[in-house]
C-alpha positions in Angstrom: 59.7 102.0 -141.2 60.2 100.5 -138.1 62.8 101.0 -135.2 63.4 99.1 -132.2 65.9 97.3 -129.7 67.2 94.6 -130.6 67.3 91.4 -128.2 70.8 90.7 -126.7 71.8 94.0 -127.5 72.3 96.7 -125.0 70.6 99.7 -126.6 70.5 103.0 -125.2 68.4 103.8 -128.9 67.0 101.7 -130.8 69.2 99.5 -133.0 67.6 97.1 -135.3 65.5 98.4 -138.3 63.1 97.2 -140.9 62.1 99.5 -143.8 61.0 99.2 -147.1 57.8 98.2 -147.5 56.5 96.5 -150.3 52.6 97.1 -151.9 51.3 95.0 -148.9 53.0 97.3 -146.6 55.6 93.8 -145.3 59.3 95.0 -144.3 61.8 94.0 -147.0 64.9 94.8 -146.0 66.6 94.5 -141.8 69.5 96.0 -140.7 71.3 96.7 -137.3 73.7 99.5 -136.7 74.9 97.9 -133.1 76.3 94.4 -135.1 76.6 95.5 -138.8 74.3 92.8 -139.4 72.0 93.4 -142.4 70.3 91.7 -145.3 66.6 90.8 -147.2 63.8 88.2 -146.1 66.0 85.6 -147.7 69.2 86.6 -145.7 67.3 86.8 -142.4 66.1 83.3 -142.9 69.7 81.9 -143.8 70.7 84.0 -140.5 68.3 82.4 -138.3 67.6 78.6 -139.6 71.6 78.4 -140.9 69.8 77.6 -144.6 71.9 78.1 -148.0 70.9 77.4 -152.1 67.6 75.7 -152.8 66.8 75.2 -148.9 66.5 78.8 -148.3 64.2 79.1 -151.4 61.8 76.6 -149.8 61.7 77.5 -146.6 60.8 81.3 -147.7 58.1 80.0 -149.7 57.1 77.9 -146.8 56.8 80.7 -144.6 55.2 83.2 -147.4 52.4 80.2 -147.7 51.8 80.9 -143.6 51.7 84.1 -143.9 49.2 84.4 -147.0 47.1 81.8 -144.7 47.2 83.8 -141.2 44.3 85.7 -140.0 45.7 88.3 -139.2 45.0 91.5 -140.9 47.3 93.0 -143.7 49.0 96.5 -142.8 48.7 98.9 -145.6 51.6 100.0 -147.4 52.2 104.0 -145.5 52.2 106.7 -148.4 55.9 107.3 -149.0 57.2 110.8 -148.2 58.4 112.7 -151.0 62.3 112.7 -150.7 63.5 116.4 -149.7 65.8 117.6 -152.8 68.7 119.1 -151.6 71.6 120.8 -154.1 74.4 119.6 -152.6 77.5 121.6 -154.3 77.1 124.6 -151.8 77.7 121.9 -148.6 80.9 120.3 -150.8 82.3 123.8 -151.8 81.9 124.8 -147.8 83.9 121.5 -147.2 86.5 121.8 -149.4 87.0 125.8 -148.1 87.0 124.7 -145.0 90.0 122.2 -145.0 92.4 122.7 -142.4 95.6 120.9 -140.8 93.2 118.8 -137.8 90.3 118.0 -140.3 93.5 116.4 -142.9 95.2 114.7 -140.0 91.8 113.2 -138.6 91.5 112.2 -142.2 94.6 110.4 -142.6 93.6 108.2 -139.6 90.5 107.3 -140.8 92.2 106.3 -144.1 94.7 104.6 -141.9 92.1 102.3 -139.9 90.6 101.4 -143.2 93.7 100.2 -144.6 94.3 103.0 -147.0 97.3 104.6 -145.3 99.9 106.4 -147.9 100.1 110.0 -149.0 99.6 109.2 -152.5 95.9 107.1 -152.1 95.2 109.9 -150.0 95.6 112.3 -153.1 93.6 110.1 -155.0 90.7 109.6 -152.9 90.3 113.6 -152.9 91.6 114.4 -156.1 89.6 111.9 -157.9 86.8 110.5 -156.1 86.2 113.7 -154.1 86.5 112.7 -150.8 86.7 115.3 -148.2 87.7 115.6 -144.5 84.5 117.3 -143.1 85.5 117.2 -139.6 87.9 115.7 -137.2 88.1 112.1 -138.4 84.9 112.4 -140.2 85.2 111.7 -144.2 82.6 113.1 -146.8 82.1 111.1 -150.2 79.8 112.6 -152.4 77.7 110.6 -155.0 77.4 111.8 -158.6 75.4 111.1 -161.7 76.8 110.6 -165.1 77.0 114.2 -165.7 78.8 114.9 -162.3 76.0 115.9 -160.9 75.9 115.3 -156.9 72.9 113.4 -155.8 73.7 112.3 -152.1 76.9 112.9 -149.7 77.7 109.7 -147.7 79.6 110.4 -143.9 82.2 108.0 -142.9 83.8 107.4 -139.3 85.6 104.8 -138.1 82.3 103.9 -136.2 79.3 105.3 -138.1 78.2 105.8 -141.2 75.2 107.9 -142.4 74.0 110.2 -145.4 72.9 113.7 -145.8 69.3 114.6 -145.6 67.4 114.3 -149.1 70.3 112.0 -150.6 69.5 109.5 -153.6 71.4 106.9 -154.6 70.0 106.6 -158.3 73.3 105.9 -160.1 76.2 103.1 -159.4 78.7 104.8 -157.6 81.7 106.2 -159.9 79.6 106.6 -162.4 81.1 110.0 -163.5 84.2 108.6 -163.8 83.1 105.6 -166.1 84.9 105.8 -169.1 83.2 102.6 -170.9 85.5 100.6 -170.9 85.5 97.0 -172.1 86.6 95.5 -168.6 84.2 97.0 -165.3 85.0 95.8 -161.3 81.8 96.0 -159.8 82.3 96.3 -155.7 79.9 96.9 -153.0 81.0 100.0 -151.0 83.0 103.1 -151.3 85.9 102.1 -149.7 86.3 99.0 -152.0 85.7 101.2 -154.6 88.6 103.5 -153.9 90.8 100.8 -153.3 90.2 99.1 -156.4 90.4 101.9 -159.0 94.0 103.0 -156.6 94.9 99.0 -157.4 94.1 99.4 -161.0 95.0 102.8 -162.1 97.1 101.9 -164.8 94.8 99.2 -166.1 92.6 99.7 -169.0 89.2 99.1 -166.2 86.4 101.1 -164.6 85.5 100.9 -161.0 82.1 101.1 -160.0 80.2 100.2 -156.5 76.7 99.9 -155.6 75.2 103.1 -154.5 73.4 101.7 -151.0 75.0 98.5 -150.3 73.9 94.9 -151.6 70.3 95.0 -150.6 69.3 97.2 -153.5 67.6 96.4 -156.1 69.1 96.5 -159.5 68.2 99.3 -161.8 67.3 98.7 -165.6 70.0 101.8 -166.3 72.9 99.8 -164.2 71.7 96.8 -166.5 72.3 99.2 -169.4 75.3 100.6 -168.2 77.3 97.6 -168.2 75.5 96.1 -171.5 78.2 94.6 -173.9 81.1 95.0 -171.0 83.0 92.3 -169.3 81.9 92.6 -165.7 83.8 91.2 -162.2 81.7 91.5 -159.7 83.6 92.1 -156.1 80.8 91.8 -153.2 80.9 91.1 -150.0 81.5 87.6 -148.7 78.6 87.5 -146.5 75.2 86.1 -147.0 73.8 89.6 -148.3 76.8 90.3 -150.3 76.4 86.5 -152.2 72.8 86.7 -152.3 73.0 90.3 -154.1 76.1 88.1 -156.1 73.2 85.7 -157.3 70.9 88.1 -158.6 73.3 89.8 -160.4 74.4 86.5 -162.0 70.7 85.8 -162.9 70.7 89.1 -165.0 73.8 89.0 -166.1 75.0 85.5 -166.7 78.6 86.3 -168.2 79.1 87.6 -165.2 82.9 86.9 -163.4 82.2 86.3 -160.1 85.5 87.1 -157.7 84.9 85.0 -154.4 86.7 86.0 -151.1 87.1 84.3 -147.3 84.6 84.2 -145.3 83.2 87.8 -143.7 85.7 89.8 -146.1 85.5 92.6 -148.1 87.7 93.5 -151.3 89.9 95.6 -148.9 89.9 93.9 -145.8 90.7 90.5 -147.3 94.3 91.3 -147.7 94.4 89.8 -151.4 95.8 92.1 -154.2 93.4 93.2 -156.4 94.8 91.6 -159.2 94.7 88.4 -158.1 91.4 88.6 -156.8 90.4 89.2 -160.3 92.6 86.0 -161.8 90.5 83.8 -160.0 87.2 85.1 -160.6 84.5 82.4 -162.8 81.5 82.3 -163.9 79.4 80.4 -161.2 78.8 76.9 -162.1 75.7 74.9 -162.7 75.6 71.1 -161.6 75.9 68.7 -163.9 72.4 67.0 -162.7 73.4 63.7 -162.3 74.0 64.3 -158.0 71.2 65.6 -156.4 70.8 65.9 -152.1 67.2 64.7 -151.2 66.2 64.3 -147.8 69.6 64.9 -146.3 71.0 61.8 -148.6 73.3 62.1 -151.6 71.1 60.7 -154.9 71.7 60.1 -158.5 69.0 60.5 -161.2 68.0 56.7 -162.2 67.1 55.4 -165.9 63.1 55.3 -165.0 63.5 59.3 -163.1 63.7 57.6 -159.8 66.6 58.9 -157.3 68.8 56.2 -156.4 70.8 56.7 -153.0 74.8 56.7 -153.6 75.5 57.2 -149.8 73.6 57.1 -146.5 74.7 60.2 -146.3 74.2 64.2 -147.2 76.6 67.1 -147.6 76.6 70.8 -146.7 79.7 72.2 -148.3 80.3 75.5 -146.0 83.3 77.0 -147.9 85.7 76.1 -151.1 89.3 76.2 -150.8 92.1 76.6 -153.2 95.0 73.9 -152.5 97.7 72.6 -154.5 95.9 70.0 -156.1 92.9 71.9 -157.1 89.6 72.6 -155.9 88.9 71.2 -152.2 85.6 71.9 -150.0 85.2 71.9 -146.5 81.9 70.4 -146.1 79.1 69.3 -143.3 78.7 65.5 -143.0 74.8 65.8 -142.1 74.3 64.4 -138.7 78.0 65.0 -137.5 79.6 67.4 -135.5 81.7 70.0 -137.5 83.1 70.1 -140.5 85.6 68.0 -142.6 87.4 68.6 -145.8 86.7 66.6 -148.9 89.5 66.8 -151.8 89.6 66.0 -155.1 91.9 62.8 -154.7 89.0 61.6 -152.6 86.7 62.2 -155.6 89.2 60.6 -157.9 87.9 57.0 -157.5 85.2 55.0 -155.7 88.3 53.4 -153.8 89.2 56.8 -152.2 85.5 57.9 -151.8 84.5 54.7 -150.0 87.7 55.2 -148.0 87.1 59.0 -147.4 83.2 58.0 -145.9 84.4 55.2 -143.5 86.5 58.0 -142.1 83.7 60.3 -141.7 81.0 57.5 -140.4 79.1 56.8 -143.9 79.0 54.3 -146.3 79.8 55.2 -149.8 77.4 53.3 -152.4 78.3 55.1 -156.1 80.7 54.0 -158.0 83.5 56.1 -160.2 81.0 58.1 -162.2 79.1 59.1 -159.3 82.4 60.1 -157.6 82.7 62.7 -160.7 79.0 63.7 -160.3 79.4 64.6 -157.2 83.0 66.9 -157.8 80.4 69.1 -160.4 77.6 68.8 -157.3 79.8 70.7 -155.0 81.5 72.7 -157.6 78.1 74.2 -158.4 77.0 74.4 -155.1 79.7 76.2 -153.7 79.5 78.7 -156.3 78.4 81.3 -154.0 80.2 80.2 -151.0 83.6 82.0 -149.3 86.8 81.1 -151.3 89.8 80.6 -149.4 93.7 79.8 -150.5 95.1 77.1 -148.1 99.1 76.2 -147.6 100.0 72.9 -146.3 103.2 73.9 -144.8 103.0 75.8 -141.5 105.3 79.1 -141.8 105.6 82.6 -143.2 103.7 83.1 -146.3 103.3 86.1 -148.1 102.7 89.0 -145.1 101.1 86.4 -142.6 101.8 83.5 -140.6 100.2 80.3 -141.1 99.8 77.0 -139.0 97.0 74.9 -137.4 94.1 77.0 -136.3 95.6 80.1 -136.7 96.3 83.0 -139.8 98.2 86.1 -138.4 98.9 88.8 -140.7 97.4 90.1 -144.0 97.1 87.6 -146.0 94.0 85.3 -145.7 94.5 82.0 -145.9 94.1 78.6 -144.1 96.3 76.0 -143.0 95.2 72.2 -144.0 97.2 69.0 -143.6 99.6 67.9 -146.6 97.8 64.9 -148.3 101.1 62.9 -148.0 103.9 63.4 -145.3 101.5 64.6 -142.6 103.7 65.8 -139.4 100.8 66.1 -137.3 101.7 69.4 -136.5 98.2 70.5 -135.1 99.6 68.5 -131.8 103.1 70.5 -132.2 102.5 74.1 -133.1 100.0 76.1 -130.8 99.4 79.6 -131.2 96.9 81.4 -128.9 96.5 84.8 -127.9 97.3 86.2 -124.8 98.7 89.2 -122.9 102.8 89.2 -123.0 104.5 89.1 -120.0 107.3 91.0 -120.3 109.6 89.4 -117.0 109.1 86.3 -119.5 111.1 88.3 -122.1 113.5 89.5 -119.5 113.6 85.6 -118.5 114.4 84.1 -122.1 117.4 86.6 -122.6 119.3 85.7 -119.1 118.3 81.6 -119.4 121.9 80.9 -120.3 124.8 83.3 -121.0 123.2 86.6 -122.3 125.4 86.7 -125.7 124.2 82.9 -126.0 120.6 83.3 -125.8 120.7 86.7 -127.9 122.0 84.6 -130.7 119.3 81.7 -130.1 116.6 84.8 -130.3 117.9 86.4 -132.9 118.0 83.4 -135.1 114.3 82.3 -133.9 113.0 85.8 -135.0 115.3 85.6 -138.1 114.1 82.3 -139.3 110.6 83.3 -138.8 110.6 86.4 -140.5 112.8 84.8 -143.6 109.8 82.9 -145.6 111.7 81.0 -148.5 114.9 83.2 -148.3 118.6 82.2 -148.7 120.5 82.1 -146.4 118.5 80.0 -143.9 121.5 78.5 -141.5 119.9 75.8 -139.4 120.9 76.2 -135.6 123.2 73.7 -133.7 123.6 73.6 -129.8 125.9 70.8 -129.0 127.2 70.4 -125.2 128.2 67.9 -122.8 125.4 65.9 -120.4 124.5 68.6 -117.9 124.9 71.2 -120.0 121.4 72.5 -120.3 121.0 72.2 -124.2 117.8 70.6 -123.9 116.2 71.9 -121.3 117.1 75.7 -123.1 115.4 74.6 -126.1 112.3 73.1 -125.2 111.8 76.2 -123.4 112.6 78.8 -125.7 110.8 76.7 -128.3 107.9 75.9 -126.3 107.2 79.3 -125.0 106.4 80.9 -128.2 104.1 78.0 -129.0 106.4 75.6 -130.9 106.7 71.8 -129.4 108.6 70.3 -132.3 111.0 68.1 -130.9 111.8 65.1 -132.3 114.5 62.5 -130.7 116.8 61.3 -133.5 117.2 58.0 -131.1 113.6 57.1 -132.2 113.2 59.0 -135.4 113.0 57.3 -138.7 114.3 59.0 -142.0 110.4 59.4 -142.7 109.7 61.5 -140.3 113.0 63.6 -141.0 111.6 64.4 -144.0 108.4 64.6 -142.8 109.1 67.7 -140.1 111.3 69.4 -142.5 109.1 69.3 -145.1 106.2 70.4 -143.1 107.3 74.0 -142.4 108.5 77.5 -143.6 110.3 79.3 -141.3 109.3 77.6 -138.2 111.7 75.8 -135.8 111.4 72.0 -136.1 113.9 70.6 -133.5 116.2 67.5 -133.7 117.6 66.1 -130.1 120.2 63.5 -129.4 122.2 63.7 -132.3 125.1 61.5 -130.8 126.2 58.2 -131.6 123.2 56.1 -130.0 120.6 58.0 -132.5 119.5 55.8 -135.4 122.2 55.6 -138.3 120.2 56.0 -141.1 118.3 59.1 -139.4 121.4 60.5 -138.9 122.5 60.1 -142.0 119.1 62.0 -143.8 119.0 64.8 -141.6 122.7 65.2 -142.2 121.9 65.7 -145.9 118.8 68.1 -145.7 121.1 69.8 -143.2 123.7 70.2 -146.6 121.2 71.5 -148.6 119.1 73.8 -146.0 121.2 76.4 -145.9 120.0 77.7 -149.7 116.4 76.1 -149.4 117.5 73.4 -151.8 114.8 70.5 -152.1 115.7 67.1 -152.8 113.7 64.4 -154.4 112.2 61.3 -152.2 110.5 58.2 -153.4 108.3 55.9 -151.0 106.2 58.7 -148.8 103.0 57.7 -150.8 101.1 54.3 -151.2 102.8 54.8 -155.1 106.0 53.7 -153.8 107.6 54.9 -157.4 106.0 57.8 -157.1 108.5 61.1 -156.1 107.7 63.5 -153.5 110.0 66.6 -153.5 111.2 67.4 -149.9 111.4 71.1 -149.3 114.0 72.4 -146.9 113.0 76.0 -145.8 112.1 75.0 -142.2 113.9 76.2 -139.2 116.2 73.3 -138.4 117.2 73.3 -134.9 119.5 70.2 -133.9 121.0 69.3 -130.4 122.9 66.5 -129.1 126.2 65.7 -127.7 128.5 65.6 -130.5 129.2 68.4 -132.8 129.9 68.5 -136.5 133.6 68.8 -138.1 132.2 68.4 -142.1 132.6 72.0 -143.7 129.6 71.6 -145.7 128.5 72.0 -142.5 129.8 74.1 -140.0 130.2 77.1 -142.2 126.4 76.9 -142.9 125.1 76.7 -139.5 124.9 79.0 -136.5 126.7 76.5 -133.9 126.6 77.1 -130.2 128.5 74.9 -127.3 126.9 75.6 -124.0 129.1 75.5 -120.8 127.3 73.9 -117.8 128.3 77.1 -115.9 125.9 79.4 -118.4 122.6 77.5 -117.0 120.0 79.9 -114.8 117.8 78.1 -112.8 116.3 80.8 -111.7 115.4 81.9 -115.4 114.0 78.1 -116.0 112.1 77.8 -112.9 110.3 80.9 -113.7 109.2 80.4 -117.2 108.2 76.7 -116.6 105.8 78.7 -114.2 101.7 78.7 -115.2 100.9 80.5 -117.9 103.8 83.2 -118.0 104.7 82.6 -122.0 100.8 82.3 -122.9 100.1 84.3 -125.4 104.3 85.2 -126.4 104.3 83.3 -129.5 100.6 84.9 -130.9 102.5 88.4 -130.0 105.7 88.1 -131.4 104.3 86.7 -134.7 101.8 89.4 -134.9 104.9 92.0 -134.4 106.6 90.6 -137.2 103.9 90.0 -139.6 103.6 94.1 -139.6 107.1 95.2 -139.4 107.9 96.1 -142.9 109.8 93.4 -145.3 112.6 95.6 -146.1 114.1 96.2 -142.4 114.7 92.5 -142.8 118.5 92.5 -144.3 121.4 90.3 -144.3 124.5 91.7 -144.5 127.9 90.1 -143.2 129.1 90.4 -139.6 131.5 89.4 -137.2 135.3 88.7 -137.6 136.7 89.6 -140.8 139.0 86.6 -140.3 135.8 84.0 -140.6 134.5 82.3 -143.7 132.3 84.6 -145.9 129.3 82.2 -145.5 129.9 82.2 -141.7 129.6 85.9 -142.0 126.7 85.6 -143.6 125.2 83.4 -141.1 126.2 85.7 -138.5 124.4 88.7 -140.7 121.5 86.4 -140.4 121.4 86.2 -136.4 122.1 90.2 -136.5 118.7 90.8 -138.6 116.5 88.8 -136.2 118.1 90.6 -133.3 117.4 94.0 -134.5 113.8 93.1 -134.6 113.8 91.5 -131.3 115.3 94.6 -129.9 112.3 96.4 -131.4 109.9 93.8 -130.1 111.3 93.7 -126.4 111.3 97.8 -126.3 107.4 97.9 -127.6 106.3 95.4 -124.7 108.2 97.4 -121.9 111.6 96.1 -121.9 113.7 99.4 -122.5 117.0 98.2 -121.0 119.8 97.7 -123.3 120.2 94.3 -123.8 123.6 92.1 -124.4 124.8 91.8 -128.1 124.9 88.5 -129.9 128.3 87.1 -129.3 129.7 86.5 -132.5 132.9 86.1 -131.4 131.4 82.8 -129.9 130.3 81.9 -133.0 133.3 82.1 -134.6 135.9 80.6 -131.4 133.1 77.3 -132.1 133.5 77.3 -135.6 137.8 77.3 -135.0 137.5 74.2 -132.1 135.4 72.8 -134.9 137.8 72.5 -137.5 139.7 70.1 -136.3 137.9 66.3 -136.9 139.6 64.7 -134.6 138.1 66.2 -131.4 134.7 65.6 -133.0 135.3 61.8 -133.7 136.0 61.2 -129.9 133.3 62.9 -129.1 130.7 61.1 -131.4 132.5 57.7 -130.1 131.9 58.3 -126.4 129.1 55.5 -125.0 129.9 53.3 -127.9 130.8 49.5 -127.2 133.4 47.6 -129.1 132.3 43.9 -130.4 133.7 42.1 -127.1 131.7 44.9 -124.9 134.8 47.4 -123.9 134.0 51.2 -124.2 135.1 53.0 -127.3 135.6 56.0 -125.0 135.4 56.4 -121.6 135.5 59.3 -119.3 137.0 58.9 -115.5 135.8 60.7 -112.7 139.3 62.0 -112.5 139.1 63.7 -115.8 141.0 61.1 -117.6 139.8 59.8 -120.7 140.6 56.1 -121.7 140.1 55.7 -125.7 141.1 52.6 -128.5 142.4 54.6 -131.3 141.3 51.9 -133.9 137.8 52.1 -133.2 137.3 55.3 -132.9 138.6 56.1 -136.3 136.3 53.0 -137.3 133.4 54.1 -135.7 133.6 58.0 -136.9 134.3 56.8 -140.4 131.2 54.6 -140.1 129.1 57.5 -139.0 130.0 59.8 -142.0 133.4 61.6 -140.5 136.1 61.6 -142.7 139.4 61.5 -140.5 142.6 62.2 -142.4 144.7 59.3 -141.4 144.8 56.0 -139.3 144.9 55.3 -135.4 148.6 55.8 -135.4 147.9 59.2 -136.2 144.9 60.4 -133.9 147.4 59.0 -131.4 150.1 61.5 -132.2 147.8 64.2 -132.4 146.7 63.4 -128.7 150.5 62.8 -127.5 151.3 66.6 -129.1 148.2 68.1 -126.9 147.9 65.8 -123.6 150.1 63.4 -121.5 149.1 59.9 -123.0 149.9 56.3 -121.7 149.0 52.9 -122.6 146.7 51.0 -120.8 147.2 47.1 -120.2 144.9 44.2 -119.8 142.3 42.2 -121.1 140.9 43.8 -124.5 142.6 46.9 -123.6 145.9 46.3 -125.3 144.9 48.8 -128.1 143.6 51.2 -125.4 145.2 54.6 -124.2 144.7 57.1 -121.2 144.8 60.7 -122.3 144.7 62.7 -119.0 143.2 65.7 -118.4 141.4 66.0 -121.9 138.2 68.0 -121.4 135.9 66.6 -124.0 
């Protein structure tokens, strides 16, 4: 009806259109081919003024009244031109007869771009739904009537849409395939219908779609076709789609509405079709107890008057699926941004008062009003986007999810856990940006290349695995100055993970929170040594035993109810570093244990990686790559020396699986040299050295003091070590290291390896000097 350039668009030809005049000549629909926005009068008001629900209807009435009162003359409706009646059969036959290799290749590219790639679905699109490659990259989708007669043809490329001249859309798309089965899935577009039909091809379900988008009026014969059948509405999660859904529910109150994440359609949302249908429901209606009046929440009083229950109002933006039930992202009217309100907040007036206080408001109602507000939120959000949430950051399904990001096919949102909040928003920051291949090379050279290959392989593997065993922690030990802390801080920080916690200051509760917060994402505990908090060391040791198989533990005292039990999961990618290792068999064969040497440090690589912005975007690039990598490629097979224990060989196979992914990632980003392979012989030798608990006990006790202030183990400048055997046995056992014998046996073990002599003097009568001992 009207075409014009749209302000703010760089239009060479008019892209903004108004059409479908009513009896007074007033346009009723709009659409922009530049940005894709479209809708009716209500949708335009909603977009321009940010209104929803009853407020939108009231504003439309106001504008209509202003228009009727305007002295401006009303346009007369133009005469409708009769649409040209065309026989499309010849056109389709010509397209089918001219099918060629280039056309087919273009069709495959189009299908892949739409997320419909795969030979089977391509054949299904052509043989069942009649899609035809019309030209290179152009796809023709015919619309047919109940008898199979073609009423119109839509043409699609990856960037354009148009219809053949004379096309009409009187029937629901897919009508010619309708078998009259009792269940119908009604989509918005042709691609969604094809995807739904393919996904449900073995189910007793008919799939139909709106023939000309969400803004088309609902025809009587459409309703007649659906009468007596169970209808699932799966329309786009935008303003036009949800307004159309509301109209359908008004016409068909028993319809089940399947809501999607904001801005998504059935094909793009990444959620399996059967899961989308499983969470469909009839839109709810408010109990009427609570309403929004003058931007304030009120309840109906006994005399019909409205009684304020809060000094604020709420506007729900979207509904969230959480572990404890529905929650809502809301705007507290008058406050900037959005906030989250959960079922727990609405469970009692005391909790609601606490929630209101945190959001700069006051709650005046009681428990009954809390339940009424729950009902009001559920009703107000019935036509709003619906998103799945997770309260653990990491690999979930086919996506990587964390604070402020979701990378992958499955759309979901990270929300803070109700209990045990590790405050990951300040610790995990994954931002988009370019990838500098020099940073990848520097990471591989940060320490001995065979060691760095193990670290990078482990990192990729732990990111990919999700909730799968084996899940070996990474244990980095080494003497002071070996570079273990700077190496780990640089590697993990390069990918956006700044999750370091020092065991000298972290409580057992903090250990639990961090380990429980992630799935595969690395969480790092530094200062694993004798000076660390004994209770935190004990707790971490327990979690390390569970981590390999992801076994949860049950702990109390993490909530306000001290008797309430909480499950602590161990699927995080646990990293431990410190000057002492671990001798326990239950640990050493279930971990990747590396002992760094001072000579392995590369100061130039460290300086480069600590330069400004050289690793910006690296974490996002790696997670994007891993999310697209076929899961079947992550295969853990035992590797390494056959003399090594089976569990250790499986742990090394875990590293190998991650290393294969890293090699592909580096190749895709321009590094085409041959990298140094992981040093699995190093892992096996470290394991062999750790078998002797005496050495571990001596390392643990370095820096400790006896009751009278003398060092338990002291390293002298000439390389000798002075120690008190009895104190070493006592202190190591106190820290959980069970030695096979007493002080006499420890001295005998040392004498068999080094030159040992007694040390005399006050407080040193039981001390010995071990000459040239390297610990």
